[in-house]
C-alpha positions in Angstrom: 0.0 -0.5 -0.3 0.8 3.2 -0.7 0.8 6.3 1.8 -2.6 6.8 0.8 -4.3 3.6 0.6 -2.9 3.1 4.2 -4.9 6.0 5.4 -7.6 4.6 4.1 -7.0 1.4 5.2 -6.7 3.1 9.0 -9.9 5.0 8.7 -12.2 2.7 7.1 -11.2 -0.8 8.4 -11.0 0.1 12.3 -13.3 1.4 14.6 -13.4 5.3 14.5 -14.7 7.4 16.6 -14.0 10.4 14.9 -15.9 9.4 11.9 -18.6 6.8 13.2 -18.9 8.5 16.9 -20.0 5.9 19.7 -19.9 2.7 17.1 -16.0 4.2 16.6 -15.4 3.8 20.6 -13.3 1.0 22.6 -13.6 1.0 26.2 -10.7 -0.8 27.9 -7.1 -0.7 27.7 -6.7 -4.2 26.7 -6.0 -3.8 23.1 -3.8 -1.0 23.7 -1.6 -3.6 26.7 -1.6 -6.0 24.1 0.0 -3.7 21.0 2.3 -2.1 23.5 3.7 -5.9 24.5 4.3 -6.8 21.0 5.5 -3.2 20.3 8.4 -4.0 23.8 6.5 -1.0 25.8 7.6 1.4 23.6 6.4 4.0 25.6 9.0 3.7 28.7 11.8 4.6 26.3 11.4 8.3 27.1 9.9 10.4 29.1 6.6 12.2 28.8 3.7 14.6 30.0 0.0 13.6 30.0 -2.5 16.6 29.1 -6.3 15.7 29.3 -9.2 17.5 29.8 -12.6 18.9 27.6 -11.4 21.8 26.0 -7.9 23.3 25.8 -5.9 20.3 25.9 -4.0 20.6 22.2 -3.1 24.4 22.6 -1.9 23.2 26.5 0.2 20.2 24.5 1.4 22.4 21.9 2.5 25.6 24.1 3.9 23.1 26.4 5.8 20.9 23.4 7.0 24.4 22.2 8.6 25.5 25.3 10.9 22.4 25.8 12.0 22.0 21.7 13.3 25.7 22.4 15.1 24.4 25.7 17.2 22.1 23.5 15.1 18.8 23.7 14.4 16.2 21.3 10.1 16.6 21.7 7.3 14.0 20.2 4.1 15.4 20.5 0.8 13.4 20.0 -2.6 14.9 19.4 -5.8 14.5 17.9 -7.9 15.2 15.5 -6.3 16.2 12.6 -7.2 18.5 10.6 -6.0 17.8 7.0 -3.2 15.1 7.4 -3.3 12.0 9.4 0.3 13.5 9.8 -0.4 15.8 12.1 -1.0 13.5 15.0 2.9 12.4 15.4 5.3 15.2 15.0 9.3 15.3 16.7 10.1 19.0 17.2 6.9 20.3 14.8 7.8 18.0 12.1 5.2 15.3 11.6 5.6 11.5 10.9 6.8 10.8 7.2 4.3 9.2 5.1 7.1 6.2 4.6 6.9 5.1 8.5 2.6 5.4 8.6 2.7 2.6 5.4 5.8 0.7 7.1 4.2 0.5 10.7 1.2 -0.8 9.3 2.9 -3.4 7.1 5.0 -4.5 9.6 2.1 -4.8 12.2 -1.0 -5.5 10.4 -1.0 -9.3 11.0 -0.6 -8.9 14.9 -2.6 -6.6 15.1 -5.6 -6.8 13.1 -6.9 -10.5 14.8 -7.1 -7.9 17.5 -9.8 -5.9 15.7 -8.8 -2.7 17.6 -9.8 0.8 17.1 -8.3 3.6 15.0 -6.7 5.5 17.5 -5.3 2.0 19.5 -3.3 1.6 16.6 -2.3 5.4 16.1 -1.7 6.0 20.2 0.9 2.5 19.1 2.0 4.0 16.3 3.2 7.8 18.1 4.8 5.7 21.0 6.9 3.4 18.6 8.0 6.1 16.2 9.2 8.5 19.4 11.3 5.4 20.6 12.3 4.6 17.7 13.3 8.5 16.9 15.2 9.0 19.9 13.1 11.4 21.7 13.7 13.3 24.9 10.3 14.1 26.2 7.3 13.3 24.3 3.9 15.1 24.6 0.8 12.9 25.3 -2.7 14.5 24.9 -5.2 12.1 25.9 -8.0 11.3 23.1 -10.9 10.2 24.9 -12.0 11.1 28.6 -8.8 9.8 30.7 -9.2 6.6 33.2 -9.8 4.6 29.8 -7.8 6.4 27.6 -5.4 4.1 25.6 -2.7 7.0 26.1 -3.1 6.0 29.8 -0.3 3.0 30.4 2.1 6.5 30.7 3.7 6.8 33.2 4.1 10.8 33.1 6.4 13.4 34.9 3.7 16.0 35.3 -0.5 14.6 34.5 -2.2 18.3 32.9 -5.9 18.3 33.3 -7.1 21.5 31.6 -11.0 21.9 32.2 -14.1 19.8 32.6 -17.3 21.1 30.5 -19.8 18.9 29.3 -18.8 16.9 26.1 -19.2 13.1 25.2 -21.7 12.7 27.9 -22.5 9.1 26.7 -19.2 7.9 27.5 -17.8 10.4 30.5 -21.4 10.7 32.4 -23.8 13.2 32.4 -22.7 16.1 35.6 -19.7 17.5 35.8 -18.3 15.7 38.9 -18.7 12.0 37.0 -16.9 13.5 34.0 -14.0 15.2 36.0 -13.7 11.6 37.8 -13.2 9.8 34.5 -10.8 12.7 33.7 -8.8 12.4 36.9 -8.2 8.9 35.2 -4.6 10.5 34.5 -3.4 11.0 37.9 -0.8 8.7 39.1 0.5 7.6 41.6 3.5 10.3 43.7 3.4 12.4 39.9 2.4 15.8 40.1 -0.7 16.9 38.7 -1.8 20.8 37.5 -5.5 21.3 37.0 -5.8 24.5 35.1 -9.3 25.6 35.8 -12.2 23.8 38.5 -15.5 24.7 40.1 -17.5 23.7 42.7 -18.2 20.1 41.2 -15.0 19.3 39.9 -12.7 20.8 42.3 -13.5 17.6 45.5 -13.2 15.0 42.2 -9.5 15.8 41.5 -8.2 16.4 45.2 -9.7 13.2 46.4 -8.2 11.1 43.7 -4.8 13.3 44.6 -5.0 12.4 47.9 -5.7 8.4 47.0 -2.4 8.6 44.5 -0.8 10.8 47.0 0.3 13.0 44.1 1.0 16.1 44.7 -2.0 18.8 43.2 -1.9 22.2 41.8 -4.9 24.7 40.8 -3.4 26.9 38.4 -6.8 29.0 38.8 -5.7 29.6 42.4 -2.8 31.8 41.8 -3.2 32.8 37.9 0.3 34.1 36.2 -1.3 35.3 33.0 -2.4 39.2 34.2 -3.9 39.4 30.9 -4.7 38.2 27.2 -5.4 40.6 24.6 -6.2 39.8 21.0 -4.2 41.5 18.4 -5.5 42.5 15.2 -3.4 40.4 13.2 -4.1 37.4 15.2 -2.4 36.0 18.0 -2.6 37.7 21.6 -0.8 40.0 23.6 -0.2 38.7 27.3 0.9 40.0 30.8 2.8 37.7 32.8 3.2 38.3 36.6 6.9 37.2 36.0 7.9 38.3 32.6 6.1 41.1 31.7 4.3 41.3 28.4 5.0 39.0 25.1 3.4 38.1 21.9 1.7 35.0 21.2 0.7 33.3 17.6 -2.0 31.3 19.2 -5.5 33.4 19.0 -8.6 33.3 20.6 -9.3 34.6 24.4 -9.4 31.1 25.8 -6.1 31.1 25.5 -5.5 33.3 28.5 -6.7 30.2 30.5 -4.9 27.8 28.8 -1.4 29.8 28.4 -1.8 29.8 32.7 -2.5 25.8 32.4 0.7 25.2 30.2 2.9 27.9 32.6 2.0 25.9 35.7 2.6 22.7 33.9 5.9 23.6 32.6 7.0 25.2 36.5 6.2 21.4 37.6 8.6 20.0 34.8 11.2 22.7 35.4 11.0 21.7 39.5 11.9 17.9 38.2 15.3 19.4 36.3 13.8 19.3 32.8 14.3 22.3 31.8 17.4 24.4 32.9 19.1 20.8 32.2 18.6 20.0 28.6 22.1 22.1 28.1 24.4 22.4 30.7 26.0 26.3 31.6 22.4 28.0 30.9 22.2 31.6 32.1 18.8 32.6 34.3 18.4 34.8 31.2 18.8 32.2 28.4 16.3 30.0 30.5 14.0 33.1 30.0 14.5 33.5 26.5 13.9 29.8 25.6 10.5 30.5 28.1 9.4 33.3 25.9 10.3 32.4 22.6 8.5 29.0 22.9 5.4 30.7 24.1 5.5 33.2 20.9 6.3 30.7 18.4 3.5 27.7 19.6 1.9 27.8 16.0 5.3 28.0 14.3 7.6 25.1 16.4 5.0 22.8 16.2 2.6 23.5 13.5 -0.8 23.4 15.7 -3.7 25.1 13.4 -7.4 26.0 13.6 -7.3 28.1 17.0 -8.6 31.5 16.5 -6.9 31.1 13.5 -6.5 34.3 10.3 -6.2 33.1 7.2 -6.8 36.1 5.5 -7.1 40.1 6.5 -9.7 41.6 3.7 -11.7 40.5 4.3 -10.4 38.8 7.6 -11.5 35.8 7.7 -10.8 33.5 11.2 -11.4 29.5 11.8 -11.5 28.1 14.8 -12.3 24.8 16.0 -13.9 25.2 19.2 -16.8 23.1 18.7 -18.9 22.4 22.2 -20.7 24.6 24.5 -17.5 25.1 26.7 -15.4 26.4 23.5 -18.6 28.3 22.4 -18.7 30.6 25.8 -15.8 31.8 24.5 -16.3 32.5 20.9 -19.7 33.6 21.2 -17.6 36.5 23.3 -14.9 36.7 20.6 -17.2 37.3 17.9 -19.5 39.9 19.9 -16.2 42.4 20.1 -15.5 42.1 15.9 -16.1 45.0 14.7 -16.9 44.9 11.4 -19.4 46.4 8.5 -20.9 42.5 8.4 -20.5 39.1 9.9 -20.7 36.0 7.7 -20.6 32.8 9.7 -19.8 29.5 7.7 -21.2 27.1 10.5 -21.8 23.2 11.2 -21.6 20.4 13.6 -21.3 16.9 14.4 -24.1 15.1 15.6 -23.5 14.1 19.1 -22.6 17.9 20.3 -25.4 19.9 22.0 -26.6 22.2 19.2 -29.3 24.3 21.2 -27.0 24.7 23.9 -24.4 26.4 21.0 -26.7 27.8 19.0 -28.1 30.0 21.7 -24.3 31.6 22.1 -24.3 32.6 18.1 -24.5 36.3 17.1 -28.0 36.7 15.8 -27.2 39.9 14.0 -24.9 37.7 11.5 -25.6 36.5 8.0 -25.2 32.0 8.2 -23.8 29.8 5.9 -24.6 26.0 7.1 -22.9 23.3 5.8 -21.4 20.1 7.0 -18.0 18.6 7.1 -17.5 15.0 5.1 -17.7 12.5 7.9 -20.2 10.2 8.4 -21.1 12.0 12.0 -21.6 15.5 10.3 -25.3 16.8 11.2 -27.1 17.5 7.7 -26.7 21.2 6.8 -30.2 21.3 6.3 -30.9 19.9 9.6 -28.9 22.8 11.2 -30.3 25.4 9.4 -33.8 24.2 10.7 -32.4 24.1 14.0 -31.3 27.4 13.6 -34.5 28.4 12.8 -35.5 27.9 16.4 -33.3 29.7 17.9 -34.3 33.2 15.8 -31.5 32.3 13.4 -32.4 32.6 9.6 -29.7 31.4 7.1 -28.8 29.3 3.9 -27.9 25.7 3.2 -24.7 24.2 1.6 -23.9 20.7 0.6 -20.3 21.5 1.1 -17.5 23.7 3.3 -16.3 25.1 -0.3 -19.4 25.6 -1.1 -20.6 27.5 2.2 -17.1 29.4 1.9 -17.4 30.7 -2.1 -20.9 32.0 -1.1 -19.6 33.9 1.9 -16.4 35.2 0.2 -18.2 36.7 -3.4 -20.6 38.2 -0.7 -18.2 39.4 1.9 -16.6 43.7 1.0 -13.5 44.3 2.4 -14.4 45.7 6.0 -16.7 42.4 6.6 -15.5 39.6 8.9 -15.9 35.6 7.7 -15.9 33.2 10.7 -15.8 29.6 10.0 -15.9 26.6 12.6 -18.5 24.9 15.0 -16.4 21.6 14.5 -12.9 20.8 13.6 -13.8 18.7 10.9 -15.6 22.0 9.4 -11.9 23.7 10.0 -10.4 20.6 8.6 -12.8 20.7 5.5 -12.0 24.5 5.4 -8.2 24.6 5.4 -7.8 21.5 3.2 -10.0 22.5 0.2 -10.9 26.2 0.8 -6.8 28.2 1.4 
């Protein structure tokens, strides 16, 4: 098989939650443990940092990886989902895994894993762990796929565990209360291992405290003493931060939610530093050198790691922004940011997948915008006409388009130079947009 055929094999021959929803989700670690045994426990060959949570874990993972890169480490980064190309999921110092490695891994190991009937994510995780071993990474930042306790990344023993926040998402698997969801996410807390919690509330904090006590895990709540004083969006994209210990600097990731993500990442990096894994990357570093590396990593996350789709500006005239926010927690921030956009007319290209709370998200959309309802090329996508009819129930009018490309062309034709076009509602909408429209 060539690379394209191998990807189609992975997508179509194995249960894949991202395409199929519940039928593509496999609970439990039996397959993961079997694959890990078969491959010789590759994740034991390097240090890891584990990042879970409902929203923001991608941005936090990439930010941690960027700072570690700038500190002199060879850094593996495993995240999901991808937006354009499968290889985005597995990177070393920002460079995606090669096409040939993906082909070779599947060819070499398929005779073992096919009888297991593993999920797409189980095979992909095994591939990432093996790739990082064979490429001799120093440390790998591993993003949880879904939940935590039973997620197949949860076989690692990290230096630090990180949980960004808890909101309602994947309730059919994780529970219908914030406390239940927090309990699943808390499953990545390991014995005697520091854990950083980004954001908490009255329901979730006791869950984390209880689990940390049981595991004798030192716990840090990043929202108790925020290190990010302020974060202001920049017109050209990105954010200007004011940090307690470093003053002002600019970061290339956009979105007002990055204030919380940056605060979480900084606390996680401090725990890593305490363990000796930042200043010791290159012997003889000065204090100023360490500060420079931290600042450079924070300022250039997207450039260093390849992260896309976080309030990403892809055109200036008219201004076009895409964002992967896809649930109520994400849209709490996106709705606030959209409300502050200064423009002549706002155009919103919007679609969702079928397991999200579309009614609550629609309540958060700006009513004054022109809407272009569409669907991504995934089986989980809600039909564009269904989204349009749902929107009408919330006082939102617009037209339906069969593809993201059609919707974007219509919005772009209609927009004047001073207008604003937003593309989002689902990671898959953004993926189709970046793949087919830019």
